[in-house]
C-alpha positions in Angstrom: 110.8 107.8 127.9 111.2 111.1 125.9 113.3 109.2 123.3 110.5 106.7 122.9 108.0 109.5 122.3 110.2 111.1 119.6 110.7 107.7 118.0 107.0 107.1 117.9 106.4 110.5 116.3 109.1 109.9 113.7 107.5 106.6 112.9 104.1 108.3 112.6 105.7 110.8 110.2 107.2 108.1 108.0 103.9 106.2 108.0 101.7 109.2 107.3 99.2 108.7 104.5 96.5 111.0 103.3 93.8 108.3 103.3 90.4 109.8 104.0 92.0 113.1 105.3 91.5 116.3 103.4 94.8 117.6 101.9 94.7 120.5 104.3 94.6 118.2 107.3 97.4 116.1 105.7 99.6 119.2 105.3 99.0 120.2 108.9 99.9 116.8 110.2 102.9 116.6 108.0 104.4 119.8 109.3 103.5 119.0 112.9 105.4 115.7 112.6 108.2 117.1 110.5 109.7 118.6 113.6 110.4 115.1 115.0 112.7 114.3 112.1 115.2 117.2 112.3 117.8 115.1 110.4 115.5 115.4 107.3 117.2 118.7 106.1 117.0 118.8 102.3 113.9 120.1 100.6 114.1 117.4 98.0 113.9 114.7 100.8 111.0 116.5 102.4 109.1 116.8 99.1 109.6 113.1 98.4 108.4 112.1 101.8 105.4 114.5 101.5 104.3 112.8 98.2 104.8 109.3 99.6 101.7 110.0 101.6 99.6 110.3 98.5 98.4 107.4 96.3 100.8 106.6 93.5 98.4 107.6 90.7 98.0 111.0 92.3 101.8 111.6 92.7 102.2 111.4 88.9 99.6 114.2 88.4 101.6 116.8 90.3 104.9 117.7 88.6 107.8 119.1 90.4 111.5 119.3 89.5 114.1 120.0 92.1 111.9 122.2 94.3 113.6 124.9 96.3 110.7 125.1 98.8 108.3 122.5 99.9 105.8 125.2 101.0 105.9 127.6 98.1 106.4 125.2 95.2 104.9 121.9 96.1 102.0 122.9 98.3 101.3 125.8 95.9 101.0 123.3 93.1 98.9 121.0 95.2 96.5 123.9 96.0 96.3 124.8 92.3 95.6 121.2 91.5 92.7 120.9 94.0 91.3 124.3 92.8 91.1 123.1 89.2 
């Protein structure tokens, strides 16, 4: 039963899309669900998964290159993008 719960949360993580959510809500949900995929260890993989939740046209507007930190670099750029 616990395994099924973790599997459903992992599935929810991989299917997460921003849709009508604000980016703040999306970020919160992303990090809550990230704990259910402990095998996703590399920052580059986390960043790629993070951006897959956004529409393709939006992804091209945020530039990142081999980020060292999902939080500091990517979310910082996202915050800057939304402020401007």
